[in-house]
N, C-alpha and C positions, 0 to 999 in steps of 0.2 A: 652235317651228319645227324643233326637233331631232327628226328622224324616228325616230332610235334610241330616244330617250326616250319619244316618243309611242307607239311600238309596245309599250312596257311598261305604258302606261296604259289602252289600249283596243284592241279588235280592229276592223278595218275590212275589210268585204267589199264587192264590187261585183257587180251583177247586170245582165245585158243586158235591154232592154225587149222586149216582144212585138213581132212583125213590124209590126203596124199602128201602133205608136208610135215606130218607129225614126226616122222623119223628124223627130220632135220631141224625143225623149229620148236623151241620150248613154248614161246608165246610172243605176241606183239605187245609192246607197251606204248601207250599214247599219253602225251603230256599236253595240257592246256595251261596257260598262265596269262595274267593281266596285272602288271606291276607298275607302280609309280617310280620305284627305284630298282636298280639292278640287284640281283640276288645270285650268289655263287652256290651252286649245288655240287657237293662232292659225293662220289660213288666209290664204294669199297672195291678193292681188286676182286676179279672173278675170272673164271676160266672160259667164259663164253665169248665167241665172236659176235659183235653187234653190227648190224647194218642200220644206219640212221638216216632219216629223211626230215631234216630241219633246215630252216633258212640259213642259219649260221653254223651248223654242224651236220654236214652231210658226208657220209663216207662209210667205209667198212673198217671197223676198229678191232684189232686183234686182241687176244688175251694179254693181260698186263700184270706187272709186278707192283704198280703204284696206284694210289687213288687217282681217280679221274675227276677233273673239275670242269664245270660248264657254267657260264654266266647267263642267266635268264634276264631278258630285257623286254620292256614294252608289252605288247599283246601278241601272243603267238601260239602256235601248236605244232606238233610234229609226231612222227611215229618211229619207233625203233623195233628191229627184229632181233630177238635173242635166240641165237642158234644153240642147239645142244652141244655141249663140249665134246669134241671128237668128231663132229659130223659136218664140218665145213670144208674140208679139203676137196671134196667132190665138186663143190661150187668154185673153189679158188683155183684148182688145177695145179697146185704145187704144195709142198709141205707148209703147214700152218705156222711153223716157227718163223717163216719169212715175213710174217706180218705181226709178230708178237711185239708189244709195246709201241706200236705205230698204227697208222691208218693209211688206207689207200682209197682213191676215188671209187665211188659206186660203179661208174662206167667201166672201170678196169675189170671188174668182176662180172657185172650184169649187163654190160653193153650200153649203147647209146639210149636205149629206152628208159634207163634209170633217171635221166634228166627230166623227162616228161612225167614220170611217176612222182618225182618229188613235187612238181608243181601241182599235181592232182591232190597229193596229200595235204599240202599247205592250204588248199581251198575247199576241202571236203569235210563232211561230217565223219564220225568215227567209222561207220559201216563202209563209206566210200573210200576212206583211207586204207582200211584192211583189204578191200576188194582190189584196189589199184596195186598194192604191194604184192598181194598173192598172185595177181596176173603176171607181174614181172618175174617172180620166183618160178612160177610154173613154166615160163618160156625157156628156162635153163635147168629144169628139174633133172638131176642126174640119178644114177643108181647109187645106193649107199654100199660101198665096198665092205668086205668082211673085216679088214683092219679097223675101219671106222666103227663098225658095230661093236667090236671088241673093246676099243678105247672108250666108247660111250658107256658100255656096261661096267667097265672098271671105274670110271668116274662116278657112276651111280653107287658103286660099292663104297667109295670114299665118302660120298655125301650121306649115305644111309647108315654108316657104321662109325660112330665117334671113337670107337676103340682103335681104329686105324690111325696111328699117329707117326708111323715110320714106314719107309719104303720096303724094308724086308718083311714087315707084317703084311703090307699090301700084296707083295709077291706071293707070300704063303696063302693068303686068302683067295687070290685069283689064279693060283696054280701056274705061275710063271716065274721069271727071274728078275732081279733088279735091273740087269743090263737090258733085257728085252723090254721092260717097262720104259726105260729111258729112251730107247729107240722109238717105241710106239708113241709115247707121249710127245716127243719132239716133232714127229711127223704129223700126227693126227690132232693132237690137242694144242700144240704150239709152245708149251712150256713143260718142264720136267715134272716127274711124279712127286719129288720132294716138295716143290713149290705148290703143286696141286693140293697135296695133303694140307700144307700149311694154310693155303687160302681158305679151305673149308673150316679148319679148326679156328683160325682167327676170325672168320665171319661168325662162327659159333660163339666165340668170346664176345664179339661186338653185340650180338643179340642178347646175351646174358647180362652184359654190362648195362644195356639199355633198359632191361626189364626190372632191375632192382637198384635201390640206392645204397644198400649195405652189402659190400662184396668182400669175400675172403680171397684176396688175390693169389695167395700161395696155393690155396686149394684149387682155384680155377686153373692156375698154371699146371698143377699136377694132373687135373682132369684132362687137359689138352695134350698131355704127353711130355711136358717139359720137366727137366730134372731140377730146375730151380726157377724162382720167380724172376730173377734178373734176366735170364735168357728169354723168358716169355715177354717181359717188358720191352726188351730190345727189339724182338721180332715184331711185336704189336705196333710199336712206335714207328718202325721202319715201313711197315706195310700200310698202316692206317693213317699215319701222319700226326698222331697224338698219343701220349702214354695212356695206359688203361685208367689211371687215376683221373684223367681229364676227359675221358670219353663218356657220353657223346657231346658234351657241351662245347668242346674245342671247335 
């Protein structure tokens, strides 16, 4: 989780999707690394579905409640697709909660062409990697249904408004009800609205903890909507894998 250390272990670049895919895809992320010793990279929980094309980690990964760990070895490269939260059900063909906290083969979602696409990604430059993956996505390009649009908009409200720390507040801001949010998020996002809010607020906390050496933990907890520091510490530790006082060095 130490971004300064990670930057010494691999290079990360991001690429915008083609216009016809922007409703579905946030961006493509590409990793290159050349290591003498294995390095474990941990990724904080997020709401996105990711489709990954790597030699040792290929698949469709649903939104999760825990940190994700991946061990980098040797000399390698690969590409990941980060889908907009709420916008993957049309590709998947079933509610997104069915892949939460788990992964399924690329071929299950994108067909047998995914196997060849991965081989192209492993052997190409970055432009070729993006071109191959976009060609695969475009062969299955669906229409984005109205519920997905609504879910994506609500997630953007959470991301853009740090004052949203409770589901009832989110319901008021978006003109809906907590029960409706629960149904919508389960189907389209894959996890509930309470956890969705918590993911963004805990990621906010992680960024703030990384940016300064002197932290008022009680004030940070209050800013994130927690009634006390102990509750914030428990949630942060459960989701991130280390207490706030040891982040990001843990």
